[in-house]
C-alpha positions in Angstrom: 118.9 -24.7 -29.4 118.1 -28.3 -29.6 116.3 -28.4 -32.9 115.1 -31.6 -35.0 117.3 -31.8 -38.1 119.3 -28.6 -37.1 122.3 -28.2 -39.5 124.5 -26.7 -36.9 127.6 -29.0 -37.2 127.4 -29.6 -41.4 127.2 -25.5 -41.9 130.9 -25.8 -40.7 132.7 -27.0 -44.0 130.1 -30.2 -45.4 127.0 -27.5 -46.3 129.6 -24.3 -47.2 131.8 -26.6 -49.4 129.2 -28.7 -51.4 127.4 -25.1 -52.5 130.9 -23.5 -53.3 132.3 -26.1 -55.2 129.0 -26.3 -57.1 128.1 -22.6 -57.9 131.8 -20.8 -57.4 133.5 -19.7 -54.6 132.6 -15.9 -55.2 128.7 -15.8 -54.1 128.6 -12.6 -53.4 126.1 -11.4 -56.7 123.7 -14.2 -55.7 120.0 -14.4 -54.1 119.9 -17.3 -51.7 117.3 -19.0 -50.1 116.4 -21.3 -47.3 113.1 -21.9 -47.8 112.4 -24.6 -44.6 114.5 -21.8 -42.5 114.5 -23.5 -39.0 116.7 -21.2 -36.8 118.1 -19.9 -39.3 121.4 -21.0 -39.6 121.8 -21.8 -43.1 120.3 -18.5 -43.8 123.1 -17.3 -41.6 126.1 -18.8 -42.8 125.6 -17.5 -45.9 124.2 -14.1 -44.8 128.1 -12.1 -45.7 128.5 -14.3 -48.8 125.5 -13.7 -51.0 124.0 -10.5 -51.9 120.1 -11.4 -50.7 118.9 -14.1 -47.9 115.8 -15.2 -48.7 114.3 -16.5 -45.6 111.2 -18.5 -44.9 109.0 -21.3 -42.5 105.3 -21.5 -42.0 106.0 -22.0 -38.2 105.7 -18.4 -36.0 108.6 -18.7 -33.9 110.5 -19.3 -36.4 109.6 -16.5 -38.1 110.7 -14.4 -35.1 114.0 -16.1 -34.7 114.5 -15.7 -38.6 113.0 -11.7 -38.8 116.2 -11.6 -35.9 119.3 -13.2 -37.3 118.8 -12.9 -40.9 116.3 -9.6 -41.6 118.2 -7.4 -38.7 121.4 -6.4 -40.7 122.3 -2.9 -39.3 123.1 -2.2 -35.6 120.5 -1.3 -33.3 121.3 1.6 -30.5 120.6 0.7 -26.3 119.5 -2.4 -27.6 121.6 -4.0 -24.5 119.3 -1.5 -22.1 116.4 -3.2 -22.7 118.0 -6.5 -22.2 118.9 -5.1 -19.1 115.4 -4.3 -18.0 113.4 -7.1 -19.2 115.7 -9.2 -16.5 114.9 -6.8 -14.0 111.0 -6.2 -14.2 108.9 -7.4 -11.4 106.8 -10.6 -11.7 103.7 -11.1 -13.1 101.6 -14.2 -11.6 98.4 -14.2 -13.9 100.1 -14.7 -17.1 99.2 -17.1 -19.6 102.7 -19.7 -19.4 102.8 -19.4 -15.2 98.9 -20.7 -15.4 99.1 -23.0 -18.3 102.7 -24.3 -18.2 104.4 -24.0 -14.3 103.2 -26.5 -11.8 101.8 -23.7 -9.6 99.3 -22.9 -12.0 98.2 -25.0 -13.7 98.9 -27.7 -10.8 99.6 -30.4 -13.5 102.0 -29.3 -16.1 106.0 -28.6 -15.7 107.6 -27.3 -18.9 109.1 -24.3 -16.4 109.8 -23.8 -12.8 107.2 -21.3 -11.4 110.1 -18.5 -11.1 110.4 -19.0 -14.8 106.8 -19.3 -15.8 106.5 -16.0 -14.2 109.4 -13.8 -15.9 108.6 -15.8 -19.4 105.4 -13.7 -19.3 106.4 -10.7 -17.2 109.1 -10.5 -20.1 106.9 -11.0 -23.1 103.9 -9.1 -21.9 106.7 -5.3 -21.3 108.3 -6.4 -24.6 104.4 -6.1 -26.8 103.8 -2.9 -24.2 106.8 -1.1 -26.2 105.8 -1.9 -30.0 102.3 -0.5 -28.4 103.5 2.5 -27.4 106.0 2.8 -30.4 108.8 3.0 -27.3 110.7 0.2 -29.7 110.7 -0.4 -33.3 110.3 -3.3 -35.0 113.7 -4.3 -35.5 114.0 -4.1 -31.4 110.8 -5.9 -31.1 112.0 -9.0 -33.0 115.8 -8.7 -31.2 113.9 -9.2 -28.0 111.7 -11.8 -29.0 113.9 -14.1 -30.4 116.2 -13.1 -27.2 113.2 -14.3 -25.0 112.4 -17.7 -26.7 116.5 -18.7 -27.0 116.7 -17.3 -23.3 113.7 -20.0 -22.7 114.5 -22.7 -24.4 117.6 -22.6 -22.6 115.8 -23.4 -18.9 112.7 -25.2 -20.5 112.0 -28.9 -18.7 111.9 -31.1 -21.5 113.4 -33.8 -23.1 114.2 -31.2 -26.3 111.7 -30.8 -27.9 107.9 -30.0 -26.6 105.9 -32.8 -27.5 106.4 -33.2 -23.6 107.3 -32.4 -20.7 109.3 -34.0 -17.6 108.3 -35.1 -14.6 110.9 -33.5 -12.2 112.8 -30.5 -12.9 116.3 -31.0 -14.9 118.7 -29.4 -13.3 119.2 -26.6 -16.3 115.2 -26.2 -15.6 116.1 -25.5 -12.0 118.1 -22.4 -12.9 116.5 -19.0 -12.7 115.8 -17.1 -16.2 118.4 -15.1 -17.9 117.6 -13.8 -21.1 121.2 -13.1 -23.2 120.7 -10.7 -26.3 120.5 -13.0 -29.6 123.1 -11.0 -31.4 122.9 -11.5 -35.6 125.5 -10.2 -38.2 126.0 -6.7 -39.4 126.6 -6.5 -43.0 125.3 -3.9 -45.7 123.3 -6.1 -47.6 119.1 -6.4 -47.1 117.3 -9.6 -46.4 114.1 -10.2 -46.5 111.7 -13.2 -44.3 108.6 -14.5 -45.0 105.7 -17.1 -42.9 104.1 -19.3 -45.4 103.7 -22.6 -46.9 106.9 -23.1 -48.9 105.3 -24.6 -52.4 102.6 -21.1 -51.8 106.1 -18.9 -51.4 107.7 -20.7 -54.0 105.5 -19.3 -56.8 106.2 -15.4 -55.9 110.6 -15.7 -55.6 113.4 -16.2 -57.6 117.0 -16.4 -57.3 120.1 -18.2 -57.8 120.1 -20.6 -55.2 117.6 -22.7 -53.1 118.6 -24.4 -50.6 115.5 -27.1 -49.1 115.1 -29.0 -45.8 112.5 -30.1 -45.3 111.3 -32.4 -42.9 112.0 -36.0 -43.1 109.6 -37.9 -41.0 106.1 -37.9 -39.0 107.0 -35.6 -36.8 105.4 -32.3 -37.0 107.8 -29.4 -36.0 104.6 -27.6 -35.0 103.6 -30.0 -32.5 107.1 -30.3 -31.2 107.7 -27.2 -31.0 104.1 -25.4 -30.0 105.6 -23.6 -26.9 107.6 -21.9 -28.9 105.0 -20.4 -30.6 102.6 -19.8 -27.4 105.1 -17.7 -26.1 106.0 -15.8 -29.1 102.1 -15.2 -30.3 101.5 -14.7 -26.8 97.4 -14.8 -27.7 95.0 -16.7 -25.4 93.8 -20.3 -26.3 92.6 -23.7 -24.8 95.2 -25.5 -24.2 94.5 -29.4 -24.9 95.3 -32.4 -23.2 98.3 -33.2 -20.7 100.9 -31.5 -22.8 98.9 -28.3 -23.7 98.9 -28.3 -27.2 98.0 -25.6 -28.7 96.6 -25.7 -33.1 98.8 -26.0 -35.4 99.7 -26.4 -38.8 100.1 -30.3 -40.4 102.9 -29.9 -43.3 102.0 -32.6 -46.0 106.0 -33.1 -46.1 105.5 -35.3 -42.7 103.5 -37.9 -44.7 104.2 -40.8 -46.5 101.6 -40.2 -48.9 101.8 -36.8 -49.2 105.0 -36.2 -49.8 106.9 -37.2 -53.4 103.7 -34.6 -54.8 104.3 -31.7 -52.5 108.3 -32.5 -53.2 107.9 -32.7 -57.1 105.6 -29.7 -57.0 108.4 -26.9 -55.7 111.3 -28.4 -58.0 108.9 -27.9 -60.7 108.0 -24.2 -59.9 111.4 -23.9 -58.4 112.9 -20.4 -60.3 116.6 -20.9 -59.2 119.8 -22.3 -60.9 120.5 -24.2 -58.3 118.8 -26.4 -56.2 120.3 -28.2 -52.8 118.1 -31.0 -51.0 119.5 -31.9 -47.6 117.6 -35.6 -46.8 118.8 -37.8 -44.7 118.8 -41.9 -45.2 116.2 -42.3 -42.6 113.9 -40.2 -44.4 110.3 -40.4 -46.1 111.8 -40.2 -49.9 114.0 -42.5 -51.0 117.8 -41.7 -52.3 116.2 -42.8 -56.0 112.7 -41.7 -55.6 114.4 -38.2 -54.6 117.2 -38.7 -58.0 114.1 -39.3 -59.8 111.9 -36.5 -59.1 114.6 -33.8 -59.5 116.3 -35.4 -62.3 113.5 -34.6 -64.6 114.7 -31.1 -64.4 118.0 -30.7 -64.6 121.3 -32.3 -64.3 121.1 -34.2 -61.1 123.9 -34.7 -58.5 124.5 -36.1 -54.9 127.2 -35.4 -52.3 127.1 -37.2 -48.9 128.5 -36.9 -45.3 128.1 -38.8 -42.0 126.0 -36.9 -39.5 125.2 -37.5 -35.6 121.4 -38.5 -34.8 119.0 -35.6 -33.0 118.9 -37.6 -29.3 114.9 -36.5 -28.2 113.4 -39.0 -26.4 111.0 -39.7 -29.7 113.7 -41.7 -31.4 115.5 -42.9 -28.0 114.7 -46.9 -29.0 117.0 -46.1 -32.0 120.7 -47.7 -31.6 122.3 -46.0 -34.4 124.6 -43.1 -33.4 124.5 -41.3 -36.4 122.7 -41.3 -39.9 123.8 -40.6 -43.7 123.2 -37.3 -44.6 122.7 -36.5 -48.6 123.2 -33.2 -50.1 120.8 -33.8 -53.5 122.2 -31.2 -56.2 119.9 -30.3 -58.9 120.7 -27.8 -61.8 118.0 -26.7 -63.7 
């Protein structure tokens, strides 16, 4: 999934190496918290390395992804059979996605082709009916719903995020949606996933390693990924404006006026020995401001690496191809 601020490439070496060099190579008895989890790639990187992963994000689509990738940790029987059935069910033409986000339904918005919108609706309704009928349990429910979200995202008619749709169907959006299983890592350890405001959750949890990847700038994730929330929740509402926006939570980390206060509250109340903050050189807080806040609560250090810029329509005028990704380190 194309995702603002994704740490996928950093997870191949920079993040695990830096965290291990700080906390020790053997993390098997550690509790690791990814409190702004997004797609969960960082938590997934450490899932097999630590005793327990705590994953959290306030966005519902993220909650679904992480309930599958993080909290699911034991094999699920017959899951391939359900994926196969989702790919062969009859299409409905009265679903919420087709009616509001496809050209044939609304006559205006075109986030998906008509076929793919109908298939999303058909699959989403079927998954919910299986749960209501108790044909599936919640582990399988989150697996199927995560599979639908990620597969639908691959055929979305957007530049990358859902802040706007393209006027004409791009090549990938013309492909018929095929739902593919979102396979998760099997291990013996139990993990837990929350959908909470990070500054509220921090007062309720504790552990060894806290990883922070908050929003860097004014882009609100609830607006940029609103359609994933709509598919995940699948509850009727009145879409607003040209883009069919829904109501969404606005993060105080996305405002220059509130970000420092929010951040210091999080650091102050964190009951974790090691805290790592990913933040780049274009963020609302400067390196000096972050050091000033974190340095109040223990030993501060800094690591950095060059990182390829996330490409989206919202930053197409920025000529730089890379940013500096900072990893701020605090030992409390």
